[in-house]
C-alpha positions as CSV (number, residue, x, y, z in Angstrom):
1,X,218.4,99.3,97.4
2,X,216.3,97.1,97.3
3,X,212.8,98.1,95.4
4,X,209.5,97.5,97.5
5,X,207.0,95.1,96.2
6,X,203.9,97.0,94.9
7,X,201.9,94.9,97.0
8,X,202.9,96.1,100.2
9,X,202.9,99.9,98.5
10,X,199.4,99.7,96.8
11,X,196.7,97.0,97.3
12,X,197.7,95.7,100.8
13,X,196.4,99.5,102.2
14,X,193.5,99.0,99.7
15,X,192.7,96.0,100.7
16,X,192.3,97.0,104.3
17,X,189.9,99.7,103.0
18,X,187.8,97.7,101.4
19,X,187.8,95.5,104.5
20,X,187.4,98.1,107.3
21,X,184.8,99.4,104.4
22,X,182.4,96.6,104.6
23,X,183.0,95.3,108.2
24,X,181.5,99.0,108.4
25,X,178.3,98.8,106.1
26,X,177.5,95.4,108.0
27,X,177.6,96.8,111.4
28,X,175.8,99.6,110.3
29,X,173.4,97.1,108.8
30,X,173.5,95.1,112.6
31,X,173.0,98.2,114.2
32,X,170.0,99.2,112.4
33,X,168.2,96.0,112.3
34,X,168.6,96.0,116.2
35,X,166.8,99.4,116.1
36,X,164.0,98.0,114.5
37,X,163.6,95.0,116.5
38,X,164.1,96.8,119.9
39,X,161.5,99.7,118.6
40,X,158.8,96.4,117.6
41,X,159.5,94.9,120.5
42,X,158.6,98.2,122.4
43,X,155.7,98.6,120.7
44,X,154.3,94.9,121.2
45,X,154.7,95.4,125.0
46,X,152.7,98.5,125.4
47,X,150.2,97.3,123.1
48,X,150.1,93.9,125.4
49,X,149.4,96.4,128.4
50,X,146.6,98.4,126.6
51,X,143.3,97.4,127.1
52,X,141.2,95.1,124.4
53,X,137.6,94.9,125.3
54,X,135.6,92.2,123.2
55,X,131.8,91.4,123.6
56,X,130.5,88.1,122.8
57,X,127.5,86.2,123.7
58,X,126.2,83.0,126.1
59,X,122.9,80.6,126.5
60,X,124.1,78.9,129.6
61,X,120.8,78.0,130.8
62,X,118.3,78.6,127.0
63,X,118.5,82.1,128.5
64,X,121.0,84.5,126.3
65,X,123.3,86.4,128.0
66,X,125.7,89.3,126.4
67,X,129.4,89.4,127.9
68,X,131.4,92.3,127.8
69,X,135.5,91.0,128.6
70,X,138.4,93.2,129.3
71,X,141.6,91.2,128.2
72,X,144.3,93.6,128.4
73,X,146.4,94.3,131.7
74,X,145.3,98.0,131.9
75,X,141.5,99.3,132.4
76,X,139.2,100.2,129.7
77,X,137.5,103.7,130.0
78,X,134.3,104.9,128.5
79,X,133.1,101.3,126.8
80,X,130.7,102.3,123.9
81,X,128.4,99.4,122.2
82,X,127.1,100.8,119.0
83,X,124.2,98.3,117.2
84,X,125.4,98.5,113.2
85,X,122.8,95.4,112.7
86,X,119.9,94.9,115.2
87,X,118.2,91.4,115.4
88,X,114.2,91.9,115.9
89,X,113.3,88.4,117.5
90,X,115.1,89.2,121.0
91,X,112.7,90.6,122.8
92,X,114.3,92.8,125.6
93,X,110.7,94.5,127.4
94,X,107.3,95.4,126.9
95,X,107.0,96.7,123.4
96,X,111.3,96.8,123.0
97,X,112.8,94.6,120.7
98,X,116.2,93.9,119.4
99,X,119.9,94.8,121.1
100,X,119.9,98.1,120.8
101,X,117.7,98.4,124.0
102,X,119.7,96.7,126.3
103,X,121.7,98.1,129.4
104,X,125.3,98.0,127.6
105,X,123.6,99.3,124.8
106,X,121.9,102.3,126.0
107,X,124.4,103.2,128.8
108,X,127.9,101.8,128.3
109,X,130.7,100.8,130.5
110,X,132.0,103.6,132.5
111,X,134.9,102.1,133.5
112,X,136.1,98.2,133.3
113,X,139.1,96.6,135.1
114,X,141.4,94.2,133.6
115,X,140.4,90.8,133.4
116,X,137.0,91.6,134.1
117,X,133.7,90.1,132.7
118,X,130.3,91.4,132.5
119,X,127.5,89.1,131.9
120,X,124.0,91.1,130.9
121,X,120.9,88.8,131.0
122,X,118.9,89.3,128.1
123,X,116.4,87.1,128.0
124,X,114.6,84.4,126.1
125,X,115.5,84.2,122.6
126,X,112.8,83.2,119.8
127,X,114.4,82.5,116.7
128,X,113.3,78.9,115.7
129,X,110.9,80.7,113.2
130,X,113.7,83.0,112.3
131,X,115.1,83.3,108.5
132,X,118.7,82.7,108.4
133,X,119.4,86.0,107.0
134,X,117.9,87.6,109.6
135,X,119.9,85.9,112.5
136,X,123.5,88.3,111.9
137,X,123.7,91.4,113.8
138,X,126.5,94.0,113.9
139,X,128.2,96.2,116.6
140,X,131.2,98.7,116.8
141,X,133.3,98.9,119.8
142,X,134.7,101.8,121.1
143,X,136.9,102.7,124.6
144,X,139.4,104.4,125.8
145,X,142.9,103.4,128.0
146,X,143.9,105.7,131.1
147,X,145.6,108.3,129.0
148,X,142.6,109.1,126.6
149,X,143.4,106.6,123.6
150,X,140.9,106.2,121.4
151,X,140.2,102.1,120.1
152,X,137.3,101.1,117.9
153,X,136.9,97.8,116.1
154,X,134.0,96.2,114.0
155,X,132.6,93.0,115.3
156,X,129.6,90.6,113.2
157,X,127.6,88.2,115.1
158,X,126.0,85.0,113.8
159,X,123.3,84.1,116.2
160,X,122.3,80.7,113.8
161,X,125.8,79.1,114.8
162,X,124.0,78.5,118.8
163,X,120.6,77.1,117.3
164,X,122.2,73.7,117.9
165,X,125.3,74.3,120.5
166,X,125.0,72.2,123.0
167,X,124.8,74.4,127.0
168,X,127.5,72.9,128.5
169,X,129.9,74.8,125.9
170,X,128.8,77.9,128.2
171,X,129.3,76.7,131.5
172,X,132.2,77.8,133.9
173,X,135.2,75.3,134.4
174,X,135.8,77.1,137.6
175,X,132.2,77.1,139.0
176,X,132.3,73.5,138.3
177,X,135.7,72.9,139.8
178,X,134.3,74.7,143.2
179,X,131.1,73.3,143.0
180,X,132.3,70.0,142.9
181,X,134.6,70.9,146.4
182,X,131.5,72.2,148.1
183,X,130.0,69.2,147.3
184,X,133.3,67.5,148.9
185,X,132.9,68.8,151.9
186,X,129.5,68.4,153.0
187,X,129.7,64.8,152.2
188,X,132.4,64.5,154.4
189,X,130.5,66.9,157.4
190,X,127.7,64.7,156.7
191,X,129.9,61.1,157.2
192,X,131.4,62.9,160.4
193,X,128.0,63.5,162.2
194,X,126.9,60.4,161.4
195,X,129.9,58.7,162.5
196,X,129.1,60.8,166.0
197,X,125.6,60.1,165.9
198,X,126.4,56.1,165.8
199,X,129.4,56.4,167.9
200,X,127.0,57.9,170.6
201,X,124.5,54.9,170.4
202,X,127.1,52.6,170.5
203,X,128.6,53.8,173.2
204,X,127.4,51.5,176.5
205,X,126.4,53.3,179.9
206,X,128.4,53.6,182.7
207,X,128.3,54.3,186.3
208,X,130.7,55.4,189.1
209,X,131.7,52.9,192.0
210,X,130.6,54.9,195.2
211,X,133.9,53.5,197.1
212,X,136.8,54.8,194.0
213,X,135.2,56.8,192.0
214,X,136.0,54.8,189.3
215,X,134.0,54.6,186.3
216,X,132.9,50.8,185.6
217,X,129.7,48.9,183.1
218,X,126.2,50.0,184.5
219,X,125.4,46.2,184.5
220,X,128.8,45.3,186.8
221,X,127.9,44.2,190.2
222,X,131.5,44.1,191.8
223,X,134.0,47.3,191.1
224,X,136.8,45.9,188.9
225,X,139.1,48.6,190.3
226,X,139.0,48.1,194.3
227,X,136.4,45.2,194.1
228,X,133.6,46.3,196.2
229,X,130.6,45.1,195.8
230,X,128.0,47.4,193.8
231,X,124.5,48.2,195.3
232,X,122.0,49.5,193.3
233,X,121.8,53.1,194.6
234,X,125.4,53.6,192.6
235,X,124.9,56.8,190.2
236,X,124.8,56.3,186.6
237,X,126.8,58.3,183.8
238,X,126.1,58.7,180.3
């Protein structure tokens, strides 16, 4: 009787068991890694749909404006702006200085739709003689999503960086395009009016032949249609 090799009875089954175990470990690792990636994608997707409120400042025409904007894809509720460090060179109203007296800080914004940008007039800044260490302001911005989840972040703004900034930096490019379109339309209408005016002025005067009622030049002595001699009593038309 032929003797069976130990490789067949022992080593091959053992090797198969080790291969299956290794494959199982790799499969478990890949599955856990896929689960983590899926959870991260879901979290990022949820974050992208949440509101994202920011504040900024601009000087479009030498006056200072506060800009409150929702960059997110869902509405923000109960937006509140708390001034942690104020500036005194900004005159909001008679006897009231500082950003703490402006409307969005005092009253907040109850509802801010996605991609909505609100701008608030703050007056003309008087910072020419203000030391650099008094040009910085700090804020805490808080808001909620529609489910009532609270978001909060702090913002520090250095107004000293705006002293030498050109006003063109804050002009809305969309408004510039719209104004160019309106100017083009005004120019087209003006050219059309001039064309119609000159066309009317250059139109020769005509009259109707009393015999065939065809239109002929006012100075014609003979109708080019019926060959009738014209009289001075023929009616003229514009």
